[in-house]
N, C-alpha and C positions, 0 to 999 in steps of 0.2 A: 504493500500500500504506500510505503514511503517513496519508493522508486517511481511508482505511478504518478506521484505528485511532483516529480522532477527533482527530487533531492538525492544527493549522493550519500550512500551509506557504506560504512566499512565495519564489518564485524571484527571485534578484537578477540582473537582466540585465546582468552585467558580465563582461568577459573579463579574467581575472586571469592573471598570468604563470605558465605551466606549465613549470617547470624540467625539462629533460631530464636526469633522474638515473636511477640504476640500479634503483630500486624504486618500485612504486606507493605504498608507504608514505611515501617521501620526497616524492613529488609532492604527496600530500595534506597532509602536515605543513606543507610550505612554502606551499602554496596557502592553507590555513586561517590561517596566521600573517599572510600578506599581507592576506587578507580581513578578519581581526580588526582589523588596523591601520586599515582603512577603514570597517568596519561593526562597531561595538562592541556586538554582540548574539549570542545563540546561533546557531551556524552548523553546517550539515551539508553535506559535500561528498563526492563519490565519484570514483574513477578506476578504470577497468577495462581489462583487456587480455586478449588471447588468446595463449597460450604453446603453440607447436607443437613437439613433441619432435623430430621429424625435421629441424627447422630450428634446433636448439639453443636453443629457447625464443623464437625470433623469431616474431612481432614484439614481444611483451611490452609494455614501456612505450611502444613506438613504434607501437602498434596503430592509433591514429587516423591517423597519418601514412601508414602502410603501406596502410590502407584507401583513403585519398584517392589515393594514387599507383598502387596495384596492383589494389585492389578484390578481390572474391571470385574473379573469373576468374583474376587474377594469382596469388592464393594457391594455387588449384587447380593452376595451371600449375607453380608452384614445387615442388609435391609430386608431379608426374608421375613415375611409376616408383618412388616411395618406398614401402616396405612399412610403415614406422612412420608412421601418420597420427594417432597419439594426440595429444591436445591438451587444454588446460584453459583455462577462463575464470576469471580472478581479478578480484574487486572488493574494493577497500579503501574503506570508508566511514569518514569522519572526522567527529567531533562535537567542537565546542569551545564552551565557555562563557567569557565575558569573565573574565579573571583566572586561568583554569585552563589546564592543558596539554591538548592534543588527546587524545581517546580514539579508538582505531582498532578497526574491526570488519572482519574478512576473511571473504569467502565464496568458495568454489571450486566449480566445476562441471566434473567430469572428462568426457571424451568423445573424439570423433575428428572428423576432417575428412572430409566426404562427397566422393565422386568428382565430383559435379556439384551445382549450386545447386538447392535444392528449397524450395518454399513462398513465400508472399507476405507473411507477417506479420513483425513485429519490425523490426529494423534492423541495420545493420553486418554482422557475420559470421554472424548468425542463419541465413541460408540454407545455410551450409556446415557448421554445427556440429551434430553428433549427440551428445546427452548419453548417457553410459554407461547401458546397460540398455534403450535405446530404439532404434527404427529410423527415427524421424522427426527432422528438424532442428528447431531452435527455431522457425524460420520457418513450420513446418507445424503448430505447436501453438497452442492458445488462449493468451491472456495469462495466465490463471489457471494453466494447466498449466506454462507456462514459469516463472512466478514461484515455483511450488512447488519447483523444482529448480535455478533459475538462481543464478549467483554473486551477483548483486545481491540477489535474494530472500533468500539465505542470510545475507548480510551484514546486511540489514535486520532479519531475525529476531533476530540477535545484538544489534543496536542496540535493538530493542524490549525484549528481556530486560534490557538495561542500564537503560533508562528505568524499567522496572518495579522493578528492584532499588533504584534510587536514588530511587524515588517521584517521578519527573519526568513520569510518564505522565498 
């Protein structure tokens, strides 16, 4: 989506310490500050998680770890017999310019957890997440369909508005 808007992007192939803190916002702020110390240039980072109501918001900030250990099959098993399958994806996108404080953009996609995996597109929890108002999982949608309603797509739209307002586009 960034390249489609005419911006050049370079992925920095570095693993930065991802602190296990209580919010996606804190993960991004700490990550950007660490990265800025090592790469003194404009930076963009994001962290996302799936928050399942029936599991009191789990896995949330631990989504990557939960996916590695439980996978989609494990999440479905955890929800067996539960009526409340509502969930939301959250993405916090952080942008930082040298000498300035990080600016955060949050995107949320409400939905529910499917009874079984469906679809072959996307990654992570996409095969079990059905966005509100739809019958298909993210993994059953085209990339353009998913981006139009995804948490990351919504955070990026806010970021693009910021760039336009600040005349950084």
